[in-house]
VOGU-3710 file (C-alpha; in Angstrom, 3 decimals, decimal comma):
1> xxxxxxxxxx> 11,760/13,211/13,987  13,533/14,233/10,779  12,864/10,928/9,016  9,107/11,577/9,239  9,324/14,885/7,354  7,311/14,288/4,183  8,399/17,637/2,686  11,989/16,430/2,768  11,156/13,273/0,824  8,389/14,413/-1,530
11> xxxxxxxxxx> 10,690/15,266/-4,453  13,104/12,356/-3,990  13,232/9,142/-5,985  12,453/5,963/-4,041  16,064/4,762/-3,869  17,275/8,153/-2,613  14,429/8,383/-0,110  15,162/4,917/1,242  18,889/5,594/1,574  18,312/8,942/3,295
21> xxxxxxxxxx> 15,679/7,573/5,672  17,923/4,675/6,701  20,614/7,168/7,716  18,149/9,215/9,789  16,213/6,477/11,586  17,582/6,050/15,109  19,244/2,676/15,662  17,292/2,175/18,897  13,862/2,903/17,381  11,470/0,033/17,979
31> xxxxxxxxxx> 8,535/-0,550/15,689  6,022/-3,322/16,088  5,688/-5,971/13,436  2,218/-7,146/12,470  2,716/-10,889/11,837  -0,569/-11,380/10,011  0,275/-9,349/6,878  3,176/-7,431/5,326  3,163/-3,825/4,129  2,066/-4,857/0,626
41> xxxxxxxxxx> -1,059/-6,530/1,979  -0,263/-9,668/0,035  1,596/-12,131/2,233  2,378/-12,778/5,891  5,072/-10,488/7,273  8,513/-11,759/8,180  8,672/-10,845/11,859  11,628/-13,031/12,788  13,754/-11,123/15,306  11,235/-8,270/15,563
51> xxxxxxxxxx> 8,917/-7,192/18,347  5,260/-8,039/17,822  2,956/-5,030/17,895  -0,070/-6,685/19,485  0,355/-7,660/23,087  3,938/-6,463/23,399  4,446/-3,008/21,991  1,034/-1,500/21,402  -0,448/1,210/23,537  -2,816/2,543/20,900
61> xxxxxxxxxx> -5,973/1,380/22,630  -6,827/2,166/26,219  -7,370/-1,546/26,916  -3,909/-2,735/25,849  -1,566/-3,819/28,663  1,075/-1,175/27,885  -1,550/1,568/27,733  -2,618/0,741/31,264  0,968/1,142/32,495  1,534/4,528/34,063
71> xxxxxxxxxx> 0,839/7,415/31,718  1,583/5,503/28,479  -1,791/5,913/26,760  -2,012/9,672/27,352  1,593/10,147/26,228  1,106/7,981/23,124  -2,043/9,805/22,044  -0,531/13,239/22,810  2,559/12,373/20,767  0,478/11,076/17,878
81> xxxxxxxxxx> -1,676/14,200/17,950  1,358/16,488/17,952  2,905/14,586/15,033  -0,340/14,708/13,068  -0,578/18,474/13,642  3,026/18,936/12,490  2,420/16,925/9,325  -0,821/18,783/8,538  0,943/22,134/8,978  3,785/20,981/6,720
91> xxxxxxxxxx> 1,293/19,819/4,093  -0,574/23,136/4,193  2,717/25,034/3,866  3,675/22,881/0,882  0,372/23,612/-0,868  0,793/27,350/-0,292  4,396/27,178/-1,530  3,389/25,205/-4,624  0,614/27,666/-5,480  2,023/31,018/-4,260
101> xxxxxxxxxx> 0,235/33,334/-6,703  -3,162/31,718/-6,608  -5,917/31,109/-4,136  -5,786/27,501/-5,265  -3,583/26,299/-2,384  -5,838/27,970/0,178  -8,902/26,508/-1,541  -7,397/23,007/-1,454  -6,671/23,381/2,261  -10,203/24,619/2,884
111> xxxxxxxxxx> -11,707/21,749/0,867  -9,705/19,171/2,808  -10,717/20,655/6,142  -14,472/21,043/5,591  -17,302/18,561/5,163  -19,060/20,765/2,614  -16,264/22,459/0,659  -18,635/23,835/-2,013  -20,357/25,938/0,653  -17,340/26,607/2,891
121> xx> -14,691/27,357/0,266  -15,864/29,929/-2,307
//
């Protein structure tokens, strides 16, 4: 999904990013609202007119009702895994682009991917 491409937005100012993302987000995309807290973590979310995540939309745990419907859980986890892989590959490419003449980008990638970067990333 083009609106999830962090490389596209990384150099943009907030107002430009917001405007661009609004144009790219599909009108029929449904996201679940968490009524207990908003994205700032400060106050309850305003979920009026929105679909609640828990109990209605979620399929992110094998025990949720939607996850037990058909192949939903496998498809949700496969899609999330594919998106995570895409984002990691984009991030690695960005590091290598930012540091083209150094081993620094490769070292950063190695350090992020290993539990003991001092030993694994000379």
